[in-house]
C-alpha positions as CSV (number, residue, x, y, z in Angstrom):
1,M,-22.5,-24.5,10.1
2,V,-20.6,-21.5,8.4
3,S,-17.3,-21.1,7.1
4,Q,-14.7,-18.2,7.2
5,A,-15.8,-17.3,10.5
6,G,-12.9,-15.0,10.9
7,A,-14.1,-12.6,8.2
8,V,-16.2,-11.7,11.1
9,L,-13.5,-9.2,11.8
10,L,-13.4,-7.7,9.1
11,W,-17.4,-6.5,9.3
12,E,-16.0,-5.6,13.6
13,T,-13.3,-3.6,11.6
14,L,-15.0,-1.6,9.1
15,R,-17.8,-0.8,12.2
16,A,-15.0,0.5,14.7
17,T,-13.7,2.3,11.6
18,G,-16.6,3.3,10.3
19,L,-15.8,2.4,6.6
20,G,-18.8,1.1,6.3
21,R,-20.8,4.5,8.0
22,G,-18.5,6.3,5.7
23,L,-19.8,4.3,2.5
24,S,-22.7,4.5,3.0
25,Q,-23.1,8.6,3.6
26,G,-20.4,9.1,0.5
27,L,-22.3,6.5,-2.2
28,S,-25.6,7.9,-0.8
29,R,-26.4,9.9,-4.4
30,W,-26.0,6.2,-6.1
31,R,-28.9,4.8,-4.3
32,A,-32.2,4.3,-6.9
33,P,-34.9,4.9,-5.9
34,R,-36.8,2.6,-4.4
35,A,-33.5,0.3,-3.7
36,V,-33.4,-2.4,-1.5
37,H,-29.3,-2.4,-1.0
38,D,-27.4,0.2,0.4
39,P,-24.4,1.6,-2.8
40,G,-22.4,1.8,0.4
41,K,-22.6,-1.6,1.9
42,I,-22.4,-3.6,-1.7
43,V,-18.9,-1.8,-1.8
44,A,-17.5,-2.9,1.9
45,D,-19.3,-6.4,1.0
46,L,-17.0,-6.3,-2.2
47,A,-13.7,-5.0,-0.2
48,A,-14.5,-7.9,2.1
49,A,-15.1,-10.3,-0.4
50,V,-11.4,-9.1,-2.2
51,A,-9.7,-9.3,1.4
52,L,-10.7,-12.9,1.8
53,G,-9.2,-13.5,-1.6
54,G,-11.5,-13.0,-4.6
55,D,-10.8,-11.6,-6.7
56,C,-13.7,-10.2,-9.4
57,L,-17.1,-9.2,-9.2
58,A,-18.7,-12.2,-8.6
59,D,-16.5,-13.8,-6.1
60,I,-19.3,-11.6,-3.3
61,A,-21.3,-14.6,-3.6
62,V,-18.8,-16.1,-0.6
63,L,-20.7,-14.2,1.8
64,R,-23.8,-14.1,-0.1
65,E,-24.6,-17.6,1.1
66,Q,-23.9,-16.9,5.1
67,P,-26.3,-13.9,5.4
68,E,-26.4,-14.4,9.0
69,L,-22.6,-12.8,8.9
70,A,-22.7,-10.4,6.3
71,G,-26.3,-9.3,6.5
72,P,-27.8,-8.7,3.2
73,V,-25.8,-8.9,0.2
74,A,-26.7,-7.6,-2.9
75,S,-26.8,-10.3,-6.4
76,D,-24.7,-10.1,-9.0
77,P,-27.0,-8.0,-11.6
78,V,-27.1,-5.2,-8.9
79,V,-23.6,-5.4,-8.0
80,S,-22.6,-5.4,-11.9
81,R,-24.8,-2.0,-12.2
82,L,-24.0,-0.4,-8.9
83,V,-19.9,-0.4,-10.1
84,A,-21.2,0.5,-14.0
85,A,-22.9,3.4,-12.4
86,L,-19.9,4.3,-10.1
87,A,-17.5,4.2,-13.3
88,A,-19.9,5.9,-15.2
89,D,-19.5,9.0,-13.2
90,G,-16.4,8.0,-12.2
91,P,-14.4,11.6,-10.7
92,R,-17.4,11.9,-8.2
93,A,-17.2,8.1,-7.3
94,L,-13.4,8.1,-6.7
95,K,-13.6,10.8,-5.0
96,A,-16.5,9.8,-2.5
97,I,-14.9,6.2,-1.9
98,R,-11.5,7.9,-1.4
99,A,-13.1,10.3,1.4
100,A,-14.5,7.8,3.3
101,R,-11.7,5.6,3.4
102,A,-9.3,9.1,4.4
103,A,-11.7,9.5,7.4
104,A,-11.8,5.9,8.0
105,R,-7.7,5.9,8.1
106,E,-8.0,8.6,10.9
107,R,-9.7,6.3,12.9
108,A,-8.1,3.5,12.2
109,W,-4.6,4.8,13.6
110,A,-6.8,6.7,16.1
111,L,-7.8,3.7,17.5
112,A,-4.0,1.8,16.6
113,G,-2.5,4.5,19.2
114,R,1.2,3.8,20.0
115,D,1.9,1.6,16.4
116,A,-0.3,3.7,14.1
117,P,2.9,5.2,11.2
118,G,3.8,8.4,12.8
119,A,2.9,7.8,16.7
120,D,6.2,8.0,17.8
121,G,6.7,12.1,16.5
122,G,8.4,10.6,13.9
123,L,8.1,10.7,9.7
124,V,5.3,9.0,8.4
125,T,7.1,7.5,5.0
126,V,5.1,6.9,2.2
127,D,6.9,4.6,-0.8
128,L,6.0,4.9,-3.9
129,D,6.4,1.9,-7.4
130,A,4.4,1.0,-10.0
131,T,3.9,-2.7,-11.5
132,I,2.4,-4.5,-14.2
133,V,-0.4,-6.1,-14.0
134,I,-1.1,-8.5,-17.4
135,A,-4.1,-8.2,-19.1
136,H,-5.2,-11.3,-20.9
137,S,-7.9,-9.6,-23.4
138,D,-8.2,-6.7,-25.3
139,K,-9.4,-4.7,-22.0
140,D,-10.1,-0.5,-22.8
141,Q,-6.2,1.2,-22.6
142,A,-4.6,-2.1,-22.1
143,S,-1.0,-1.9,-24.0
144,P,2.3,-3.1,-24.3
145,T,4.4,-2.3,-21.4
146,W,8.1,-1.8,-21.2
147,K,8.5,-5.3,-20.1
148,R,7.6,-6.3,-23.1
149,T,4.1,-7.6,-22.0
150,F,0.2,-6.4,-22.4
151,G,-1.6,-4.8,-19.2
152,F,-1.4,-2.0,-17.2
153,H,1.0,-0.1,-14.9
154,P,-0.6,1.8,-11.9
155,M,1.3,3.6,-10.2
156,T,1.3,2.9,-6.3
157,A,1.5,4.6,-3.0
158,W,1.7,2.7,0.7
159,A,2.3,3.6,4.0
160,D,4.8,1.9,5.8
161,H,4.0,0.3,9.1
162,G,7.7,0.0,10.0
163,A,9.5,-3.6,10.9
164,G,7.0,-4.4,13.4
165,G,3.6,-4.3,10.5
166,N,3.2,-4.3,7.1
167,G,1.8,-1.8,4.9
168,E,-1.5,0.2,3.9
169,P,-2.6,2.1,0.5
170,L,-2.3,5.5,-0.1
171,A,-3.3,5.7,-3.6
172,I,-3.4,3.0,-6.2
173,M,-3.8,5.1,-10.1
174,L,-4.5,3.4,-12.7
175,R,-2.5,4.4,-15.7
176,P,-2.4,2.5,-19.5
177,G,0.7,-0.4,-20.3
178,N,2.7,2.6,-22.1
179,A,2.7,4.8,-19.4
180,G,6.7,6.0,-18.7
181,S,8.5,4.4,-15.4
182,N,9.4,7.9,-14.1
183,T,6.7,10.5,-15.6
184,A,7.0,13.4,-12.6
185,A,3.5,13.8,-12.8
186,D,2.0,10.5,-12.2
187,H,4.7,11.1,-9.4
188,I,3.3,14.0,-8.8
189,E,-0.2,12.8,-8.5
190,A,0.4,9.9,-6.5
191,V,2.0,12.1,-3.5
192,R,-1.8,14.3,-4.1
193,L,-4.2,11.6,-3.5
194,S,-1.1,10.4,-0.8
195,L,-1.1,13.3,1.2
196,A,-5.1,13.6,0.8
197,Q,-5.7,9.9,2.7
198,L,-3.5,11.3,5.8
199,P,-4.8,12.8,8.7
200,R,-4.5,16.3,8.0
201,H,-1.8,17.0,11.7
202,L,0.5,14.7,9.7
203,R,0.9,15.9,6.8
204,R,4.0,18.5,7.1
205,R,5.8,14.9,8.5
206,V,5.6,13.1,5.6
207,L,9.5,11.2,4.1
208,V,8.7,10.4,0.6
209,R,10.6,7.4,-0.7
210,A,11.2,6.1,-4.5
211,D,13.6,4.2,-6.8
212,S,15.7,5.8,-9.4
213,A,12.3,6.4,-11.8
214,G,12.0,9.0,-9.3
215,G,14.7,11.1,-9.4
216,T,13.5,13.6,-12.0
217,H,14.2,17.6,-11.6
218,D,10.9,18.0,-12.1
219,F,9.7,15.3,-9.1
220,L,11.7,16.8,-6.8
221,A,11.3,20.5,-7.8
222,W,7.8,19.9,-6.6
223,L,8.9,18.3,-3.8
224,T,11.0,20.5,-1.6
225,A,8.4,23.9,-3.0
226,P,8.2,25.9,0.3
227,S,4.3,25.1,0.5
228,R,4.8,21.2,1.3
229,R,7.9,20.5,3.6
230,L,8.5,16.7,2.9
231,R,11.3,15.1,3.0
232,Y,12.3,13.2,0.0
233,S,14.8,10.0,-0.5
234,V,14.4,9.2,-3.8
235,G,17.0,6.4,-6.2
236,M,19.6,8.1,-8.4
237,T,20.5,7.0,-11.9
238,I,24.5,6.6,-12.5
239,T,25.9,9.0,-14.3
240,E,29.1,9.6,-16.3
241,D,29.6,12.9,-14.3
242,M,28.8,10.3,-10.8
243,Q,31.0,7.7,-12.5
244,A,33.6,10.0,-12.5
245,A,33.2,11.4,-9.2
246,I,33.3,8.4,-7.1
247,G,36.9,7.3,-8.8
248,Q,38.2,10.9,-7.3
249,V,36.6,9.7,-3.2
250,P,40.0,8.6,-1.4
251,A,39.7,5.1,0.3
252,G,39.4,6.6,3.7
253,A,36.6,8.3,3.3
254,W,34.3,4.9,2.5
255,T,32.9,3.8,5.6
256,P,31.0,0.5,6.3
257,A,27.1,0.0,5.6
258,Y,24.4,-1.7,7.4
259,D,22.3,-4.7,7.0
260,G,18.6,-4.9,7.4
261,D,19.9,-5.2,11.0
262,G,21.3,-2.4,11.8
263,Q,24.5,-3.8,11.6
264,A,28.3,-3.4,9.6
265,R,27.5,-4.8,6.5
266,D,30.8,-6.6,5.3
267,G,31.8,-6.1,1.5
268,A,29.7,-2.6,0.9
269,W,30.3,0.6,2.2
270,V,29.0,4.4,1.8
271,A,30.2,8.0,1.0
272,D,28.7,10.9,0.0
273,I,29.6,13.0,-2.9
274,T,27.6,16.1,-2.9
275,G,30.4,18.4,-3.2
276,L,32.4,16.0,-6.7
277,L,28.9,17.2,-8.5
278,D,27.6,20.0,-10.1
279,L,24.2,20.2,-8.5
280,S,23.2,23.4,-9.5
281,S,20.4,22.2,-11.1
282,W,18.8,20.5,-8.5
283,P,16.9,21.5,-5.5
284,A,19.5,23.3,-2.6
285,G,20.6,20.6,0.0
286,M,20.5,17.9,-1.6
287,R,22.7,15.3,-0.5
288,V,23.8,12.3,-3.3
289,I,24.9,9.3,-1.1
290,V,26.5,6.2,-2.9
291,R,26.8,2.6,-1.8
292,K,29.4,0.1,-3.7
293,E,28.8,-3.5,-2.2
294,R,30.8,-6.4,-4.1
295,P,28.7,-8.2,-5.9
296,H,27.1,-11.6,-4.3
297,P,29.3,-14.5,-5.6
298,G,27.6,-15.9,-9.1
299,A,26.0,-12.5,-10.1
300,Q,27.3,-10.7,-13.5
301,L,29.4,-7.9,-13.7
302,R,28.0,-5.4,-15.4
303,F,30.3,-2.6,-17.6
304,T,29.2,0.1,-15.1
305,D,31.1,-2.0,-12.4
306,I,33.9,-0.2,-11.7
307,D,37.0,-2.3,-10.0
308,G,34.5,-5.7,-9.5
309,H,32.1,-3.4,-7.3
310,R,28.7,-2.7,-7.8
311,F,26.9,1.1,-7.4
312,T,23.8,2.4,-6.0
313,A,23.2,5.8,-5.4
314,L,20.2,8.4,-3.7
315,A,19.1,11.9,-3.3
316,T,17.8,13.1,0.2
317,D,17.2,16.4,1.7
318,A,18.1,15.2,4.7
319,K,20.9,17.1,6.7
320,K,22.1,14.9,9.9
321,G,22.5,10.9,10.2
322,Q,25.0,9.0,9.7
323,L,25.7,8.0,6.1
324,A,24.6,4.1,6.5
325,D,21.5,5.5,8.6
326,L,20.3,6.8,5.5
327,E,20.9,4.7,3.1
328,L,20.2,2.1,5.5
329,R,16.5,3.7,5.5
330,H,16.4,4.2,1.7
331,R,16.9,1.0,0.7
332,R,13.8,0.1,3.6
333,R,12.0,0.6,0.4
334,A,11.8,-2.1,-0.7
335,R,9.3,-3.3,1.4
336,C,6.7,-1.8,-0.9
337,E,7.8,-4.6,-3.1
338,D,6.2,-7.2,-0.5
339,R,2.8,-4.4,-0.4
340,I,2.8,-4.6,-4.2
341,R,2.8,-8.3,-4.1
342,N,0.8,-8.6,-1.6
343,A,-2.1,-6.4,-3.1
344,K,-1.7,-8.5,-6.6
345,D,-2.7,-11.4,-4.1
346,T,-5.9,-8.8,-2.4
347,G,-7.2,-8.5,-6.0
348,L,-4.6,-6.5,-8.2
349,R,-3.3,-9.4,-10.3
350,N,-5.9,-9.1,-12.9
351,L,-8.0,-6.1,-13.3
352,P,-11.6,-7.9,-14.2
353,L,-13.4,-6.0,-15.9
354,K,-13.7,-4.0,-19.6
355,G,-14.0,-0.7,-19.1
356,Y,-11.1,1.3,-18.2
357,A,-12.8,3.6,-15.5
358,A,-14.6,0.2,-14.3
359,N,-11.2,-1.1,-13.7
360,Q,-10.3,2.5,-12.1
361,V,-13.0,1.4,-9.3
362,W,-11.8,-2.1,-9.3
363,C,-8.1,-0.4,-8.1
364,E,-10.4,1.7,-5.2
365,I,-11.8,-1.7,-4.4
366,V,-9.1,-3.4,-3.9
367,A,-7.5,-0.2,-2.0
368,L,-10.4,-1.1,0.3
369,A,-9.7,-4.6,1.2
370,C,-6.0,-4.1,1.5
371,E,-6.6,-1.5,3.9
372,L,-9.3,-4.1,5.8
373,L,-6.2,-6.6,6.3
374,A,-3.9,-3.8,7.3
375,W,-6.6,-2.0,9.9
376,T,-7.3,-5.0,11.3
377,Q,-3.5,-6.1,12.3
378,M,-2.8,-3.1,13.5
379,I,-5.7,-3.0,16.1
380,A,-6.8,-6.2,16.8
381,L,-3.4,-8.3,16.4
382,A,-0.2,-8.4,18.3
383,G,3.5,-9.9,18.3
384,E,4.1,-11.6,14.8
385,A,0.4,-11.3,13.5
386,R,0.4,-8.2,12.9
387,R,3.4,-9.0,10.0
388,W,1.3,-11.7,8.7
389,E,0.4,-11.5,4.7
390,P,-3.2,-12.1,3.0
391,K,-2.5,-15.8,3.0
392,R,-0.9,-16.5,5.5
393,L,-3.9,-14.6,7.3
394,R,-7.1,-16.1,5.2
395,L,-5.4,-19.8,5.8
396,R,-4.9,-19.3,10.4
397,L,-7.5,-16.9,11.2
398,F,-10.3,-16.3,8.5
399,S,-10.8,-19.9,7.3
400,I,-11.5,-21.2,10.6
401,A,-15.5,-22.7,10.8
402,G,-18.5,-21.9,13.2
403,R,-21.3,-22.5,14.4
404,L,-24.6,-20.7,14.5
405,V,-26.5,-21.0,17.5
406,R,-29.7,-19.1,19.5
407,G,-30.5,-18.8,22.5
408,G,-31.9,-16.3,24.5
409,R,-32.9,-14.0,21.9
410,R,-29.4,-13.6,21.0
411,L,-27.3,-15.4,18.5
412,R,-24.0,-16.1,18.8
413,L,-21.0,-17.7,16.9
414,R,-18.9,-20.5,18.4
415,L,-15.5,-21.2,16.8
416,A,-13.6,-24.7,16.4
417,H,-12.2,-25.0,19.3
418,R,-9.5,-27.6,18.4
419,W,-8.5,-24.6,15.6
420,P,-4.7,-23.8,16.3
421,W,-5.2,-20.3,16.2
422,A,-8.7,-19.9,17.2
423,D,-7.0,-17.8,20.2
424,E,-5.7,-15.5,18.2
425,V,-9.4,-15.0,16.3
426,T,-11.2,-15.2,19.8
427,A,-8.7,-12.5,21.1
428,A,-8.7,-9.9,18.3
429,I,-12.8,-10.4,18.0
430,A,-12.7,-9.3,21.5
431,R,-10.7,-6.7,21.0
432,L,-12.4,-5.3,18.0
433,Q,-16.3,-5.8,20.0
434,A,-14.4,-3.4,23.2
435,L,-14.6,0.0,20.5
436,P,-17.9,2.3,19.8
437,A,-18.1,2.3,16.3
438,G,-17.2,4.9,14.2
C-alpha cells in the first residue's frame, strides 16, 4: 500500500515537460565525484515534496519512504549539502535552474495548446506584486518591514492563465524586509526575469500589470523603451492634481464600470482624465483612467474621498478599448493576490534556511513546485479542476491511496476505486502518459 499515490501526476508532468531532464543537465556541474544521487533529481524531488505540502528540506522524506513511486531519494544530509553548494555558487546555480524552468515552460505551453497563455494571439499578462514573508528568527538579511513585522519582502511575477485557470510564477525575487514597495529597479529586474522565462516568440506580446507601486517614472520609462514593445497597466496614486482634475470631469463624462462578469455595476463609474493632467514628464501616449464608486455599507470614509465616493486611478498605454473594459482588465490583476496566497501554501509562507543565498535557492524550489502544479492542471486536467487551488489538489487528487502490484514483469499502481475523484486522477494520468517525454 502507498499513500499520496496521486503524486504520480507530478512525476509524469516532470517527464512530459522535460523539467526533470533539464534540471539534471543544468545542475550536472554540482555533482560530486562518485556521487550516487543526481543534483537535478534531488531538486526535482524537493519541488515535488513542496508541491505535496512540504515546507522544509526534511519533508522530502514523504518521497523517500516510497521508492517504488519516486525512485531513489537522497538522504537529508545529501540534500542539505547540495543546497549549501548551490547557495555558495548562487548566480550560476540560479541561472541553471531558471534555464531549465524556461525550457520546460515552453514545452508545457506547447502541450497545453489553446489553454496556454497567449495561444489565442492575445497578450501574455505578467502581474507584479510584492509580499511579506515573516521570519520567526534572526535569519540573514531579515529586517523590519513596512507593515511593522519582521522578515523578508520578496518581489514576485506571475503569468496569468485567465478565468479558466490559475497562474504560474515567472520570478520570485528574494529581498530584505526593508526593501521598498515602489523601487523601480526591483520592478525592472522582475520583468527582466519574467521575459527570460517566456517563449521567445511571445516576448513582444506582453502586458505588464502592477499596483500603484509600479506607477513610477523610471519603471514606466523602462517599459516604454522602443526596443521592448511592452504594454502596461499600472495603478497610480491619487495626487492633488488628480483630485483637481476629477473635480472638473463633467457629470455626463462618467460611464458605468463593469463588475467581474463584464456587466454594468451599480454605483461605480469610470472616466478618462488624461486631457486634464500635465503628463509631459511621463511616457508619451499614457492615459489615466479614474474609477469612482460608492463604498460598500459599513466602510469607513477617508479624507481623500470626494462627495462620498472612493477613487482609484490607473495608467495604461492602450489606445483602443472602452474605458470600462480597460479598467476591468486592470482590476483583474487582483488574481495575483490569489497566486501569492497559493504560493504561501506551497512553501513560501516561511523561509526555512538560515542563509540569504540558501533561501533564494528555496524560492526557486517554491517556483518549481508551483509550476509543477500549474502545468499538471493545464495539461492533464479539464473543467473546474483546472482552477483548483493547491490545498484542494492535495486533498482530492494527490492524497488518494493506492496499491502496488507486480505481475507479468510489470509494476502496476491500483488506485482506490471508491475515492470520489478517482476518475479524474486516472484520466489525468492517462493524458500525461500519452505524451512523449520532453
